[in-house]
C-alpha positions in Angstrom: 7.6 -34.3 -38.7 9.5 -31.3 -37.6 10.8 -31.8 -33.7 11.5 -27.8 -33.3 8.2 -27.3 -31.5 8.8 -30.2 -29.0 12.4 -28.9 -28.5 11.3 -25.4 -27.8 8.7 -26.7 -25.2 11.4 -28.9 -23.4 13.6 -26.0 -23.5 11.2 -23.6 -22.1 10.4 -26.2 -19.2 14.1 -26.4 -18.4 14.5 -22.8 -18.5 11.6 -22.5 -15.8 13.1 -25.5 -13.6 16.3 -23.8 -13.5 15.1 -19.9 -13.0 16.2 -18.4 -9.9 13.4 -18.3 -7.4 12.3 -14.7 -6.9 13.3 -12.6 -3.9 10.8 -11.3 -1.5 10.6 -7.9 -0.1 8.1 -6.6 2.3 8.2 -2.7 2.9 6.3 -2.2 5.8 4.8 1.3 6.9 3.7 2.0 10.5 0.1 3.2 10.8 -0.4 4.2 7.4 -4.0 5.1 6.0 -5.1 5.3 2.2 -3.8 8.9 2.0 -1.4 8.4 -1.0 -1.5 10.0 -4.3 -2.0 6.6 -6.0 -5.1 6.2 -3.9 -6.9 9.5 -5.0 -5.8 11.9 -2.4 -4.9 15.0 -3.5 -3.4 16.7 -0.6 0.2 14.5 -0.5 3.0 13.9 -3.0 4.0 10.4 -2.9 5.9 9.9 -6.3 7.8 6.9 -5.4 4.8 4.8 -3.9 2.8 6.1 -6.8 5.4 4.8 -9.1 5.4 1.2 -7.3 1.6 1.4 -8.1 2.2 2.2 -11.7 4.4 -0.7 -12.0 2.3 -3.1 -9.8 -1.0 -4.0 -8.6 -2.9 -2.0 -6.0 -5.6 -3.2 -3.8 -8.1 -0.8 -2.7 -9.4 -2.7 0.0 -6.7 -4.5 2.2 -7.3 -4.7 5.9 -5.3 -5.5 9.0 -6.7 -8.1 11.2 -6.1 -5.8 14.1 -5.8 -1.8 14.3 -2.6 -1.7 16.4 1.1 -2.8 15.7 2.0 -5.7 17.7 -1.4 -7.6 17.2 -1.6 -6.8 13.7 2.1 -7.8 13.1 1.8 -11.0 14.9 -0.9 -12.1 12.6 0.8 -11.1 9.4 3.9 -12.7 10.3 2.2 -16.1 10.9 -0.8 -15.9 8.6 -2.8 -16.5 11.5 -5.5 -14.6 13.3 -3.9 -13.2 16.3 -6.9 -14.1 18.6 -6.1 -17.8 17.6 -2.6 -17.8 18.8 -2.7 -15.8 21.8 -1.3 -12.8 20.3 -4.0 -10.1 20.7 -3.3 -8.1 23.8 -0.8 -5.1 22.6 2.5 -6.0 24.3 1.3 -8.3 26.6 3.8 -9.3 29.7 2.7 -12.8 29.4 4.7 -14.1 26.3 4.3 -17.4 25.2 5.6 -19.6 22.3 3.6 -20.2 19.1 1.3 -23.0 19.7 2.4 -26.3 17.6 2.6 -26.6 14.3 2.4 -22.5 14.0 5.8 -20.9 12.6 6.6 -17.4 11.8 6.8 -17.1 8.0 10.6 -16.3 8.3 11.1 -20.0 9.2 9.4 -21.3 6.4 11.5 -19.1 4.1 14.9 -20.1 5.6 13.7 -23.8 5.5 13.4 -23.2 1.7 17.0 -22.0 1.6 16.1 -18.2 1.8 18.3 -15.8 3.6 15.8 -13.8 6.0 16.3 -10.1 7.0 14.8 -7.4 9.1 16.1 -3.9 8.6 15.0 -0.2 9.6 14.5 1.6 6.6 15.0 5.2 8.1 18.3 5.9 6.7 18.4 3.5 3.7 21.5 1.5 4.9 19.5 -1.5 6.6 22.4 -1.5 9.2 19.9 -1.7 12.2 17.5 -4.0 13.0 13.9 -3.2 11.8 10.8 -3.1 14.1 9.2 -6.7 14.9 6.8 -6.3 17.7 5.4 -9.6 17.9 3.2 -11.0 20.9 5.0 -14.4 21.1 8.1 -15.7 22.3 11.1 -14.9 19.8 14.4 -13.7 19.5 15.5 -11.2 16.4 18.8 -12.8 16.2 17.2 -16.5 15.7 14.0 -15.2 13.9 16.3 -13.5 11.2 19.5 -14.0 9.5 20.4 -10.3 9.2 19.3 -6.8 8.7 20.3 -6.3 4.9 20.0 -8.5 1.9 23.6 -7.7 0.9 24.6 -9.8 4.0 23.5 -12.9 2.1 25.7 -15.6 0.1 26.1 -14.9 -3.4 23.1 -16.1 -5.5 21.0 -16.9 -2.3 17.6 -15.7 -2.7 16.0 -13.5 0.3 13.1 -12.8 2.1 13.6 -9.4 3.5 11.6 -6.8 5.4 12.1 -2.8 5.4 10.3 -1.5 8.1 9.5 2.2 8.1 8.8 4.3 11.2 6.6 6.8 9.3 3.9 7.8 9.5 3.8 6.9 13.5 3.6 9.6 15.6 5.2 12.0 16.6 4.8 13.4 13.2 7.2 15.7 11.1 6.3 19.3 12.2 5.4 20.6 8.8 4.5 24.1 9.8 1.5 23.9 7.4 -1.9 25.2 8.2 -4.0 22.5 6.5 -6.3 24.9 4.9 -7.9 23.1 1.9 -7.2 19.7 2.7 -9.8 17.0 2.7 -10.2 15.9 6.6 -12.5 13.0 8.0 -16.0 14.6 8.8 -15.7 12.9 12.3 -12.9 15.5 13.4 -13.9 19.1 14.3 -12.9 21.6 11.5 -10.4 23.6 13.7 -6.9 25.1 13.2 -5.8 22.3 15.6 -7.3 19.4 13.6 -5.9 20.8 10.2 -2.6 21.3 11.4 -2.2 17.8 12.9 -3.7 16.3 9.8 -1.0 18.2 7.7 2.0 16.9 9.7 0.4 13.4 9.4 0.7 14.0 5.4 4.2 15.7 5.8 5.3 12.4 7.4 3.5 10.2 4.4 5.8 12.4 2.3 8.9 11.7 4.3 7.8 7.8 4.1 7.6 8.1 0.5 11.2 9.5 0.4 12.4 6.4 2.1 10.4 4.1 0.2 12.2 5.8 -2.9 15.7 4.7 -1.6 14.7 1.1 -0.9 13.3 0.8 -4.5 16.5 2.6 -5.9 18.7 0.5 -4.1 17.0 -2.7 -5.8 17.4 -1.1 -9.0 20.9 -0.3 -8.5 21.8 -4.1 -7.5 20.2 -5.4 -10.5 17.7 -7.3 -8.3 14.4 -5.4 -9.2 13.5 -7.6 -12.1 13.5 -10.6 -9.7 12.3 -9.4 -6.5 8.5 -9.3 -5.8 7.8 -6.1 -3.7 5.1 -5.8 -1.5 4.3 -2.6 0.1 1.7 -2.1 2.8 1.1 -0.6 6.4 0.7 -2.8 9.4 -2.9 -1.2 10.0 -4.6 2.2 9.5 -4.1 5.9 10.4 -3.0 7.0 13.7 -6.2 9.2 14.6 -9.2 9.3 16.5 -11.5 6.4 15.0 -8.5 4.9 13.4 -5.5 3.3 15.0 -6.9 1.0 18.1 -10.5 1.1 16.5 -12.2 -1.3 14.1 -13.6 1.5 11.9 -12.1 1.7 8.2 -9.7 4.3 9.7 -8.1 1.6 11.9 -8.1 -1.5 9.5 -7.8 -0.1 5.9 -4.3 0.5 5.0 -2.7 0.5 1.3 -1.5 -2.6 -0.5 0.6 -2.7 -3.6 2.6 -5.9 -5.2 5.0 -5.2 -8.1 6.1 -8.6 -9.7 7.9 -7.6 -13.3 6.2 -9.7 -16.0 4.1 -11.4 -13.6 1.5 -9.0 -12.7 -0.1 -6.5 -14.9 1.3 -3.0 -14.3 -1.0 -0.3 -13.2 -4.0 -2.8 -12.3 -6.3 -2.0 -9.4 -8.2 -4.9 -7.6 -11.2 -3.9 -5.5 -11.5 -7.4 -4.0 -11.0 -7.7 -0.2 -8.2 -8.9 1.2 -6.4 -9.2 4.8 -2.8 -8.6 5.7 -2.8 -12.4 7.1 -2.9 -13.3 3.4 0.5 -11.8 2.5 2.3 -14.9 4.2 0.7 -17.5 2.1 0.9 -15.2 -0.8 4.7 -14.7 -0.6 5.6 -18.3 0.0 3.3 -19.2 -3.1 5.4 -16.6 -5.2 8.5 -18.2 -4.2 7.0 -21.8 -5.0 7.1 -22.8 -1.5 4.4 -25.4 -0.2 1.7 -23.8 1.9 1.2 -25.4 5.4 -2.5 -26.3 5.9 -2.6 -24.1 9.4 -2.8 -20.8 7.5 -5.9 -18.6 8.0 -4.6 -16.6 5.1 -4.7 -17.3 1.4 -2.6 -16.8 -1.7 -4.3 -13.7 -3.1 -2.3 -14.1 -6.4 -3.9 -17.7 -7.2 -5.7 -17.9 -10.3 -9.4 -17.1 -10.0 -9.0 -15.2 -6.4 -11.2 -12.3 -6.7 -11.2 -11.2 -2.8 -12.7 -12.4 0.5 -16.4 -12.4 1.1 -15.8 -11.2 4.7 -13.3 -9.4 6.7 -12.9 -10.4 10.2 -10.7 -8.1 12.8 -10.3 -7.8 16.6 -9.2 -5.0 19.0 -8.3 -6.2 22.6 -6.3 -4.4 25.3 -4.1 -1.7 24.0 -1.7 -0.1 26.3 -3.7 0.9 29.3 -6.9 0.8 27.7 -8.5 -2.7 28.1 -11.3 -3.7 25.7 -12.6 -6.6 23.7 -14.1 -5.4 20.3 -14.6 -7.6 17.2 -16.0 -6.9 13.6 -17.1 -8.7 10.5 -16.9 -6.3 7.2 -18.9 -7.5 4.0 -18.8 -5.7 0.5 -21.6 -3.1 2.1 -21.8 -3.7 5.7 -19.7 -3.4 8.8 -20.8 -4.9 12.1 -19.0 -4.2 15.2 -19.8 -5.8 18.5 -18.5 -3.9 21.7 -18.3 -6.9 24.3 -17.5 -4.6 26.9 -20.2 -1.7 26.2 -20.0 -0.1 29.6 -16.6 1.5 28.6 -16.5 5.1 26.9 -15.2 5.4 23.6 -12.8 7.9 25.3 -11.7 5.6 28.1 -8.3 6.9 29.3 -5.4 6.0 27.0 -2.2 7.4 28.1 -0.9 6.9 24.4 -3.8 9.0 22.9 -3.4 11.6 25.6 0.1 11.9 24.7 -0.3 11.9 21.1 -3.7 12.9 19.6 -4.2 16.6 19.8 -7.7 16.5 18.4 -8.6 14.3 21.7 -7.7 17.1 23.8 -9.5 19.5 21.4 -12.7 17.5 21.3 -12.6 17.0 25.3 -12.4 21.0 25.6 -15.3 21.5 22.7 -17.3 18.9 24.6 -17.3 20.6 28.0 -18.3 23.8 26.0 -21.1 22.2 24.2 -19.7 22.6 20.9 -19.5 19.0 19.5 -22.3 17.8 17.2 -24.1 14.5 18.3 -22.0 12.2 16.8 -18.7 13.6 18.2 -20.3 14.1 21.6 -21.1 10.5 21.8 -17.4 10.2 22.0 -17.2 11.2 25.4 -20.7 9.3 26.6 -20.2 7.1 29.7 -21.0 4.0 27.6 -21.2 3.0 23.9 -23.6 0.6 21.9 -23.0 -3.1 22.3 -23.5 -3.5 18.4 -22.9 -1.1 15.6 -23.9 -1.5 12.2 -22.7 0.7 9.1 -24.0 0.8 5.5 -20.4 1.5 3.9 -22.1 2.3 0.4 -24.4 5.0 1.9 -22.0 5.8 5.0 -18.5 5.3 4.1 -17.3 7.4 7.3 -19.3 5.1 9.8 -21.1 7.7 11.2 -24.7 6.6 11.3 -25.2 3.5 13.5 -28.1 1.2 12.1 -27.8 -1.5 14.8 -31.1 -0.6 16.4 -33.0 0.4 13.3 -35.7 -2.2 12.7 -35.3 -2.0 9.0 -31.9 -3.7 9.3 -32.9 -6.1 12.2 -32.2 -9.1 9.6 -28.8 -7.8 8.7 -27.7 -7.5 12.1 -29.0 -10.8 13.0 -27.3 -12.5 9.9 -23.8 -10.5 10.7 -24.1 -11.3 14.5 -24.1 -15.1 13.9 -21.4 -15.1 11.3 -19.2 -13.1 14.0 -20.3 -15.9 16.4 -19.5 -18.5 14.2 -16.0 -16.9 13.5 -15.5 -16.9 17.1 -16.1 -20.3 17.6 -14.3 -21.7 14.4 -11.1 -19.9 14.9 -10.9 -20.5 18.5 -10.8 -16.8 19.3 -9.1 -16.6 23.0 -10.4 -13.2 23.7 -12.9 -14.0 26.3 -10.1 -15.1 28.6 -8.6 -12.9 31.1 -5.0 -11.6 30.5 -4.1 -12.0 34.0 -5.5 -11.7 37.5 -6.5 -8.3 39.4 -3.0 -8.1 40.6 -1.3 -8.5 37.3 -3.7 -6.0 35.7 -3.2 -3.3 38.6 0.7 -3.6 38.0 0.2 -3.5 34.2 -1.8 -0.2 34.4 0.5 1.2 36.8 3.3 0.4 34.3 1.6 2.0 31.3 0.5 5.1 33.4 4.1 5.6 34.4 5.0 5.7 30.7 2.6 8.8 30.3 3.6 10.6 33.4 7.2 10.2 32.5 6.6 11.7 29.2 4.4 14.6 30.1 7.4 15.6 32.8 9.8 15.4 29.5 7.6 17.9 28.1 7.6 20.0 31.4 4.0 19.5 31.8 2.1 18.4 34.9 0.4 14.8 34.0 -2.8 15.9 35.6 -3.2 19.5 33.9 -6.6 20.4 32.6 -7.7 19.8 28.9 -7.8 23.6 28.6 -4.2 24.2 29.4 -3.1 21.2 27.5 -4.8 22.5 24.3 -3.0 25.7 24.7 0.3 23.9 24.8 -1.1 21.9 21.5 -1.5 25.0 20.0 2.1 26.4 20.5 3.4 22.9 19.3 1.4 23.0 16.1 1.9 26.7 15.5 -1.9 27.4 15.2 -4.0 30.3 16.2 -7.7 29.9 16.8 -9.7 32.9 15.2 
């Protein structure tokens, strides 16, 4: 009898047992939609991100659980829906500890012996702390061990986050006209729209360059083969019906995972996943046991094909109070506006400061130049419910919620959303604060807008037409 096969088996088990645990690296873009070369968008050059996708697995339907930074980051750093842990209002002034037994994933990695970092990726040296922006009580100096994985002890595995500012507004000024680019059909086809979109793409190209620096750094340090790289955006694109909204533009973001020799290079997966899945997925890749309080799941587990449902929530964003929830299936998106008395275009200092197309549309609306769907943005109220057939209407322009032909679908998804709200203990119905608190908060947020406008040497109350002329000069466009 030959003992060679048995010996080989024993040696392979031993090698596995003593193999160094993988490093985990999250590269987090800020406000990124699927406008990448590897996602099929032809108007942008992203060779470094494309290379990462060619060497890893790209997910075509990855969604944030919130369409704004702090709420989404609160969710994916804990693996919990932000609505379940009190972290759903964007940068609330009422900061509380996480409820027991919930912990940020950084603590779970540290408990397993990992060195935990969070660095800013703008320059590539990772000397500065990266964006955290969580809606719970924490301190960077206790939540993270450093800013750079080079600061760890020799041989110590790391869980690193590299935070990219791009493509958050303000964009790079590209000087491009945007002619010939594909733009979302909700936006007016106008030189202002095209110039703003071109600047967005130019900022994505800057993001790509910085991602390349980080990937090259891994290679140069001999770390690439034993590092799981996870690239994603914290939520969707920073445009109208994108950031701060539950349409696809606000919650759909790229997701790429590269794990050499473990995942099939160049694979594309169409199953739906949520960013709250990244914490458990990362822990599982490192061989760390998952706590039972996660809402997220390990998307690399054998047999996992994707989620049946995606849930997301939008609450107060800056000086724009709101409560919106959605459930998305393979085909349908159901949105509930809990405050239908608010206009789609309710005042938002952030959007007024940063979104030239909003000002353009306000002027065009006053002139009667918008189509019906665009003009609805400026109506005094909005529907309590929205339903979109994503197969037939991927841009979510045709609301079917009141169409009797789809009454059963509305009823089904309405019930599913109600069940999710109850089962996950969604706290969104609770008031953030009393009237005095909200008044002070709104005044504070309004003050940010006024100061920013004055820095531009503009009257905070200038007319939309005058503001549009300023935007045209900033964007270097002329209207024919």
